[in-house]
Each structure stands twice: as C-alpha cells, then as structure tokens.
C-alpha positions in Angstrom: 6.7 -4.7 -91.6 5.0 -1.7 -91.6 5.2 0.3 -95.2 5.9 -3.0 -97.0 3.6 -3.3 -100.1 1.2 -6.3 -99.8 -0.9 -8.0 -102.8 -2.2 -11.3 -103.8 0.0 -13.9 -105.4 -2.3 -17.0 -105.9 -6.0 -17.5 -106.7 -8.7 -15.4 -108.4 -7.7 -12.5 -105.9 -4.8 -11.7 -108.1 -7.0 -10.3 -111.0 -8.4 -7.8 -108.6 -4.8 -6.0 -108.8 -5.3 -4.8 -105.4 -1.9 -3.6 -103.6 -2.1 -1.9 -100.2 0.8 -0.3 -98.0 0.6 -1.6 -94.5 -0.2 0.6 -92.0 1.5 -1.5 -89.4 3.6 -4.5 -88.8 1.5 -7.6 -90.1 1.5 -11.2 -90.8 0.2 -12.6 -94.4 -0.2 -16.0 -95.6 1.6 -17.9 -98.4 -1.3 -16.6 -100.9 0.2 -13.2 -100.8 3.4 -11.5 -101.2 5.0 -8.5 -99.8 7.3 -5.9 -101.5 9.7 -4.5 -98.8 10.9 -1.0 -99.9 14.4 0.4 -99.4 13.5 3.6 -98.3 17.0 5.1 -99.0 16.2 4.6 -102.6 12.4 4.3 -103.0 9.6 6.5 -102.1 6.9 3.9 -100.7 3.8 6.0 -101.9 5.5 6.2 -105.5 6.3 2.2 -105.5 2.8 1.9 -104.4 1.8 3.8 -107.7 4.1 1.9 -109.9 3.0 -1.5 -108.9 -0.7 -0.1 -108.8 -0.2 0.6 -112.6 1.2 -2.6 -113.6 -1.1 -5.3 -114.3 0.2 -8.5 -112.2 -2.4 -10.8 -113.8 -0.8 -10.3 -117.0 2.0 -12.5 -115.8 -0.4 -15.2 -114.9 -0.3 -18.2 -117.4 -4.0 -18.9 -119.3 -5.5 -21.9 -118.0 -3.6 -22.3 -114.9 -4.4 -21.5 -111.4 -3.6 -18.1 -110.8 -0.1 -17.5 -109.5 2.9 -15.5 -109.4 6.2 -16.7 -108.6 9.0 -14.9 -107.2 11.0 -14.8 -110.5 8.2 -13.0 -112.3 7.7 -10.4 -109.3 11.4 -10.0 -109.3 11.0 -9.1 -113.4 8.4 -6.5 -113.0 10.0 -3.2 -114.3 10.0 -0.1 -112.3 11.2 3.3 -114.1 12.1 5.2 -111.0 13.6 8.7 -110.9 17.1 8.4 -109.2 16.3 11.5 -106.8 13.8 10.7 -104.0 12.7 14.3 -104.1 11.0 13.9 -107.5 9.7 10.6 -106.7 7.8 12.2 -103.6 6.7 15.2 -105.8 5.2 12.7 -108.4 3.4 10.5 -105.6 2.2 13.8 -103.8 0.6 14.8 -107.1 -0.9 11.3 -107.5 -1.8 11.5 -104.0 -3.9 15.0 -104.5 -5.8 13.6 -107.2 -6.7 10.4 -105.2 -8.1 12.8 -102.4 -10.3 14.5 -104.8 -11.5 11.3 -106.2 -12.1 10.0 -102.4 -13.8 13.1 -101.4 -15.9 13.2 -104.5 -16.9 9.5 -103.9 -18.1 10.4 -100.0 -20.1 13.4 -101.3 -22.0 11.0 -104.0 -22.7 8.5 -101.5 -23.8 11.2 -98.7 -26.0 12.9 -101.5 -27.4 9.4 -102.8 -28.4 8.7 -99.1 -30.1 12.2 -98.9 -32.0 11.6 -101.8 -33.1 8.0 -101.1 -34.6 9.7 -97.5 -35.9 12.5 -99.1 -37.7 10.1 -101.7 -39.0 8.0 -98.8 -40.5 10.9 -97.2 -41.9 12.9 -100.0 -43.7 9.7 -101.7 -45.3 8.4 -98.9 -46.6 11.8 -97.8 -44.7 11.6 -94.3 -43.1 15.0 -95.5 -45.1 17.5 -97.5 -43.7 20.4 -99.6 -44.7 23.8 -98.6 -48.0 24.8 -99.7 -49.4 21.5 -99.8 -52.4 20.3 -97.3 -54.9 18.3 -98.9 -55.4 14.7 -98.4 -53.7 11.9 -100.5 -56.3 9.1 -102.1 -55.8 5.8 -102.5 -55.8 4.0 -105.9 -55.1 1.2 -108.0 -52.7 1.2 -111.1 -55.7 0.3 -113.2 -57.8 3.1 -112.1 -54.9 5.7 -113.4 -54.8 4.7 -117.2 -55.1 1.7 -119.3 -52.5 -1.1 -119.9 -51.0 -2.3 -123.3 -48.2 -5.0 -123.9 -45.0 -4.5 -125.8 -44.1 -6.7 -128.7 -41.5 -8.0 -131.4 -38.0 -6.4 -131.3 -35.5 -9.3 -131.2 -31.9 -9.0 -130.1 -31.0 -9.1 -133.5 -33.1 -6.5 -134.6 -31.2 -3.7 -132.6 -29.2 -1.4 -133.9 -27.0 2.0 -133.4 -29.2 4.2 -135.1 -33.1 4.4 -136.2 -36.2 4.6 -134.2 -35.8 4.5 -130.6 -36.5 1.6 -128.9 -36.5 0.2 -125.0 -36.1 -3.6 -124.6 -37.3 -5.1 -121.0 -33.8 -6.2 -120.0 -32.9 -2.5 -120.3 -35.7 -1.5 -117.4 -33.5 -3.4 -115.0 -29.8 -2.7 -116.5 -29.7 0.9 -118.0 -32.4 3.2 -116.3 -33.6 4.2 -112.8 -37.1 5.5 -112.5 -37.4 7.4 -115.6 -35.6 8.3 -118.7 -35.7 10.9 -121.6 -33.7 8.8 -124.2 -33.3 5.1 -125.3 -29.8 3.1 -125.5 -31.5 0.9 -128.6 -32.7 1.8 -131.9 -34.5 -0.4 -134.7 -35.3 0.0 -138.1 -38.6 1.6 -139.3 -39.7 -1.9 -140.6 -39.2 -3.4 -137.1 -40.4 -0.5 -135.2 -44.0 -1.0 -137.5 -44.6 -4.1 -135.6 -43.7 -2.7 -132.3 -45.6 -1.0 -129.6 -45.4 2.8 -129.9 -44.8 4.7 -126.8 -44.8 8.3 -126.0 -43.8 10.7 -123.2 -45.3 9.9 -119.8 -45.9 6.2 -120.3 -45.1 4.0 -117.7 -43.0 0.9 -118.9 -43.1 -2.2 -116.4 -40.9 -5.4 -117.0 -43.4 -7.9 -117.3 -40.8 -10.8 -116.8 -37.6 -11.3 -114.8 -35.4 -13.7 -112.6 -36.5 -13.1 -109.6 -39.7 -12.0 -107.5 -37.7 -9.2 -105.9 -37.2 -7.5 -109.4 -40.4 -8.6 -111.1 -42.3 -5.2 -112.6 -39.4 -2.8 -112.5 -40.8 0.6 -113.8 -39.3 3.0 -115.7 -41.2 6.3 -117.1 -40.3 7.3 -120.6 -40.5 11.2 -120.6 -38.4 11.7 -123.9 -39.8 13.8 -126.4 -38.9 11.4 -129.6 -41.6 8.7 -130.8 -40.2 5.3 -129.5 -41.4 1.6 -129.3 -41.5 -0.9 -126.7 -40.5 -4.8 -127.1 -41.8 -7.6 -125.8 -42.3 -8.5 -122.2 -43.0 -4.9 -121.7 -46.5 -3.8 -119.7 -47.1 -0.3 -120.7 -49.7 1.8 -118.4 -50.9 5.0 -120.1 -52.2 7.7 -118.0 -55.5 9.2 -118.0 -54.3 12.4 -116.9 -54.0 11.6 -112.8 -50.5 11.1 -112.6 -47.3 12.4 -113.4 -44.8 9.7 -114.8 -41.8 10.5 -112.9 -43.5 10.6 -109.5 -45.5 7.4 -110.1 -42.4 5.3 -111.5 -40.5 6.3 -108.6 -43.2 5.7 -106.2 -43.9 2.0 -107.8 -40.3 1.0 -107.3 -40.2 1.8 -103.7 -39.8 -1.1 -101.5 -43.3 -0.7 -100.0 -45.2 -0.9 -103.5 -42.3 -3.2 -104.7 -43.4 -6.0 -102.5 -46.7 -6.2 -104.2 -45.4 -6.8 -107.2 -43.1 -9.5 -106.1 -46.4 -11.1 -104.4 -48.1 -10.9 -107.5 -45.2 -12.8 -109.8 -45.9 -16.0 -111.1 -43.0 -18.8 -111.8 -39.7 -19.8 -110.7 -36.8 -20.1 -113.0 -38.6 -17.2 -114.9 -41.0 -14.9 -113.1 -44.0 -13.4 -115.0 -46.3 -10.9 -114.0 -49.6 -9.8 -115.8 -51.1 -6.4 -116.8 -54.1 -7.3 -114.5 -51.7 -7.9 -111.5 -50.2 -4.8 -112.4 -53.3 -2.9 -112.3 -54.4 -4.1 -109.0 -51.3 -2.8 -107.3 -52.6 -0.1 -104.7 -50.9 3.3 -103.9 -51.5 6.5 -102.5 -51.1 9.7 -104.3 -51.7 13.2 -103.9 -52.9 15.8 -106.3 -51.5 16.1 -109.7 -50.1 19.2 -108.8 -48.3 18.0 -105.9 -47.1 15.1 -107.8 -45.4 17.6 -110.5 -43.8 19.5 -107.6 -42.5 16.3 -105.8 -41.1 14.9 -109.4 -39.3 18.3 -109.6 -37.5 17.7 -106.6 -36.4 14.4 -107.8 -35.6 15.4 -110.9 -33.3 18.6 -109.5 -31.7 15.6 -107.1 -30.8 13.6 -109.9 -29.3 16.3 -111.8 -27.0 17.5 -108.9 -26.2 13.6 -108.8 -25.2 13.3 -112.1 -23.2 16.4 -112.2 -21.3 14.9 -109.1 -20.9 11.5 -111.1 -19.6 13.7 -114.0 -16.7 15.3 -111.7 -16.0 11.9 -110.5 -15.5 10.4 -114.1 -13.5 13.3 -115.1 -11.0 13.1 -111.8 -10.7 9.2 -112.6 -9.8 10.3 -116.0 -7.4 12.8 -115.3 -5.6 10.5 -112.7 -5.5 7.8 -115.2 -3.6 10.5 -117.6 -1.4 11.4 -114.8 -0.3 8.0 -114.0 0.3 7.3 -117.7 2.2 10.4 -118.2 4.2 10.7 -114.6 4.9 7.2 -114.1 6.8 6.8 -117.5 8.3 10.5 -117.5 6.9 11.4 -120.5 5.9 14.5 -118.5 8.1 15.8 -115.7 7.0 18.0 -112.6 8.5 21.3 -112.3 11.3 21.7 -109.5 10.4 23.2 -106.6 11.8 26.9 -106.0 12.9 28.0 -102.7 10.8 31.0 -101.6 
C-alpha cells in the first residue's frame, strides 16, 4: 500500500541500503520487502529514518547469497518515542536537513553545468571576455615548450610527508585540470632520482587503460618544489601559455580526441611526448589566457565552497540522526503561541 517502506531483501541490492516510502499503492516482487507502518503508533517518516540508520546488510551471512528473512527483519530494533508528536518533530528536523542537502546538491549540479558551458565557450573563442578582440592563433603543443619524462617513484616509495610528488595514476583520480598541492610525498633520496617539476608545468598521463583517457593533463601550479614519477610526460612552457588555461583546454573533448587517436596499445595504452607535441590547439594572447584562467579558478572556488557546505550539511545530518534517533538529544517541546 501507499506509505509502506520498501527495500531489497535478496541480492546485491541489499548492500545499497536503500529504503523508500511508496507514494502510491504498488506491487513488489519477492526480492523486496515492505514494512507497513501502523500510523496510529508510528510516524512513517520517523520509521523511514530509523530504518535508514539501521544497516540491514549487517544481518546478511558472510559468503551466502545476500538475503534477509522475516525473522531477521522482525528482530530489527526500533527505539521509538511514545508520543507521535515527538516522532513527527524529529522527522521534521531530519527532513529539513535533507531538504538543505538536496538544495545544495541541485545548486552544485547547476553551477557545474554553467561552468562546463562557460569553459566550452571561453576555451574555444566562441565567447570572448570584455576587452579582447585579437585573433587566436594555431599552434602545436610542441611549439609551446619543451617535453621531458618523469622517472622513478614506486608505490612503496610514497610516504605521508617529505618532498611533494605526483604519480601518473593521480592525474586520473585525484586532480581535475590543475592543482597547487600533491597527495603523495617521497624521501629526499627518492626525490633525487625523480624528475623535478615547478609551477606552470603541464603533466600528461603517459599511459592508461583506455584511449579515451590517455594523456589526461594536470597543470602543477603549486609554490613548493615537487617531483614527477614515471609514466608522466611534462611540458615546460616557453612563456606562451597560461598553465591552467592550456591544461583545461587539452582536456576538452575536441582536443582529447587527438590524444586518443595518438594512443598506442590495447590492454595498456601509451602516448609519447612526440605524439603529445603534435597535438594542435588554438590559443589567444597570453593576457587573454590569464583572464580566462582567472574565470575558471573563480568558478572552481565557488564550486568548492558549495561542496564544502554540502559536506558540512551531510555531517550535521549524520550527527542529528545519531543523536535524535537514539534519544541522546531531545528536541524542545513546542509551546503554544
């Protein structure tokens, strides 16, 4: 029936821990279970939050096909305030927290779409910033600087402190377009065998699992001296480009396609510095590049601020659930006006 709480009881979906309140009368198959709430004793939204907080996957036997039986489901503990009004106030507080999370999430998606469209326009010259009218010029990456190859730095060499280091896998997983810091560090002895990089260098992934991702580029714009590990191709500029601008440009699909066509291999795809050097781009004056990079950085800062707010909102909600659903913290009674 409508307002029942449904969830998976068989299969890998059990581990997803998704519980939903039905908006209308529905049918479910035998892989699902429904908790039909006695609404004279229990508020549906409150019950939903209780079940959301409970990890049903903890009841699944290790090694078996994930499944939950009726006895296990009936044994799930539910700490419930006796008054429906108390349950509803707790549910309302948690719903408000969810609404804030949803609002921030939607705003982030909107801002990301705006930023993506703006980058596509600015980085291709379709839209110009005020004051810039000069024509863009065609160039190959090889004409914009000199290439070198990272070296050394095995996984076992990485430590939590020391000389900042960037490894090729991190170009895919940890950074987007540019970074002013590193995730990894190595000892001075290891750093002495690796390739030094400096602010403004462009780092390309020299190998990858697919052609679509080969040559992913990250600009290093940090102040600290750092080193690059193996399978990284470094482009050091001759003063003709802004690193943030060019790294972001080379990751656009229109340029990334050139990199994918230049990749070699099947199981592991490689791209050489010569192939990267042959990639063609259109760029404006250095001054206009700087201005476009500033717009990109400002947009990223705005997004990061929203993401920080979203993380905080999620942490606050998690704390509220921990406190309110266990009775450790009680909401104040409503007073008549």
